[in-house]
C-alpha positions in Angstrom: 11.0 -11.9 -1.0 13.9 -9.6 0.1 15.8 -11.1 3.0 15.7 -7.9 5.1 16.3 -9.7 8.4 19.3 -11.5 7.3 20.9 -8.4 5.7 20.3 -6.3 8.9 21.8 -9.1 11.0 24.8 -9.7 8.7 25.5 -5.9 8.5 25.2 -5.3 12.2 27.8 -8.2 12.8 30.0 -6.6 10.3 29.7 -3.2 11.9 30.7 -4.5 15.3 27.6 -2.9 16.9 25.7 -4.8 19.6 21.9 -5.2 19.7 21.8 -2.8 22.6 23.7 -0.3 20.4 21.2 -0.7 17.7 18.2 -0.4 20.2 19.6 2.8 21.6 20.3 4.3 18.1 16.8 3.4 16.8 14.8 4.1 20.1 13.5 0.6 20.0 13.1 -2.1 22.6 15.4 -5.1 22.3 12.4 -7.3 21.3 11.3 -4.7 18.7 14.9 -4.7 17.3 15.3 -8.5 17.5 12.1 -8.8 15.3 13.9 -6.8 12.5 16.7 -9.4 12.6 14.3 -12.3 12.6 11.4 -11.4 10.4 11.6 -10.0 6.9 8.1 -8.4 7.1 9.1 -6.1 10.1 11.4 -3.7 8.2 8.7 -2.5 5.8 5.9 -2.3 8.5 7.3 -1.4 11.8 9.9 1.3 11.9 9.4 4.7 10.9 11.1 6.1 7.9 13.4 8.0 10.3 14.2 5.0 12.0 15.0 3.2 8.8 17.3 5.9 7.8 19.0 5.7 11.2 19.3 2.0 10.8 21.0 2.2 7.3 23.5 4.9 8.6 24.3 2.7 11.6 24.9 -0.1 9.4 27.1 1.9 7.0 24.8 1.7 3.9 22.4 3.9 2.1 18.7 3.2 2.7 18.4 2.2 -0.9 21.2 -0.4 -0.5 19.6 -1.8 2.6 16.2 -2.3 0.8 17.3 -3.2 -2.6 17.4 -6.7 -4.0 20.8 -5.9 -5.4 22.2 -4.8 -2.0 24.5 -2.0 -3.2 22.5 -0.6 -6.1 21.0 2.7 -5.8 18.4 4.3 -8.0 19.8 6.7 -10.6 17.4 9.4 -9.5 16.5 10.3 -6.0 13.2 12.1 -5.3 13.3 14.6 -2.5 10.3 15.2 -0.1 9.4 18.4 -2.0 9.2 16.5 -5.4 7.1 13.8 -3.9 4.6 16.3 -2.6 4.6 18.0 -6.1 3.9 14.6 -7.8 1.3 13.7 -5.3 -0.6 17.0 -5.8 -0.1 16.9 -9.6 -1.5 13.3 -9.5 -4.6 14.4 -7.5 -5.3 17.4 -9.9 -4.8 15.3 -13.0 -6.9 12.5 -11.6 -9.6 14.7 -10.2 -9.0 13.2 -6.8 -9.5 14.9 -3.4 -7.0 14.2 -0.6 -9.7 11.9 1.1 -10.3 9.9 -2.1 -6.5 9.4 -2.6 -6.3 8.4 1.0 -9.1 5.8 0.4 -7.1 4.5 -2.6 -3.8 4.0 -0.9 -5.2 3.1 2.6 -3.4 5.8 4.5 -4.1 9.2 5.8 -2.0 12.0 4.2 -2.2 14.6 6.8 1.2 13.9 8.3 2.6 13.6 4.7 1.5 17.1 3.9 2.5 18.5 7.3 6.3 18.5 6.4 9.3 16.3 5.7 10.1 15.4 9.3 6.5 14.7 10.3 6.3 12.3 7.3 9.7 10.5 8.2 8.5 10.3 11.9 5.0 9.0 11.1 5.1 6.6 8.2 6.8 3.4 7.3 8.0 1.9 4.1 4.6 0.3 3.3 3.1 3.9 3.2 5.9 5.0 0.9 5.3 2.0 -1.4 1.6 2.6 -1.5 1.8 6.3 -2.2 4.5 5.8 -4.9 2.7 3.0 -6.6 -0.3 5.4 -6.9 1.4 8.4 -8.2 3.6 6.3 -10.6 7.1 6.7 -9.0 9.5 3.9 -8.3 9.3 3.7 -4.5 13.2 3.2 -3.9 13.8 6.6 -5.6 11.8 8.2 -2.8 13.3 6.5 0.2 15.0 8.9 2.7 
């Protein structure tokens, strides 16, 4: 398992930012932020993709570097939101799936995903992105914001 909590705590210490600074930047309560530094399962499940992006920026790393086993590796290719939508639509067409059927397979509603990039970033977390990418055959780190 990736040591997200330790990485976040170490990067915050190195950045000189306080917990309060981070809470303000992310729009989180102090307890919510502390959970990010204490529990590895919090980063993939709690903050929105927008918050993850702000977290990485505040810590001075890319999102891919924050999430990667190899802390400073980045995928060779980055998939933009529009490409992810196109891949998802192509997957549904080729598989003969309706949106509802795909939602059942990944366990997430796709309404906010198809509503626009900012809506997606504000609504979903990393677990959503992992589930969607796994279904449509994309390496999820290539699709992080």
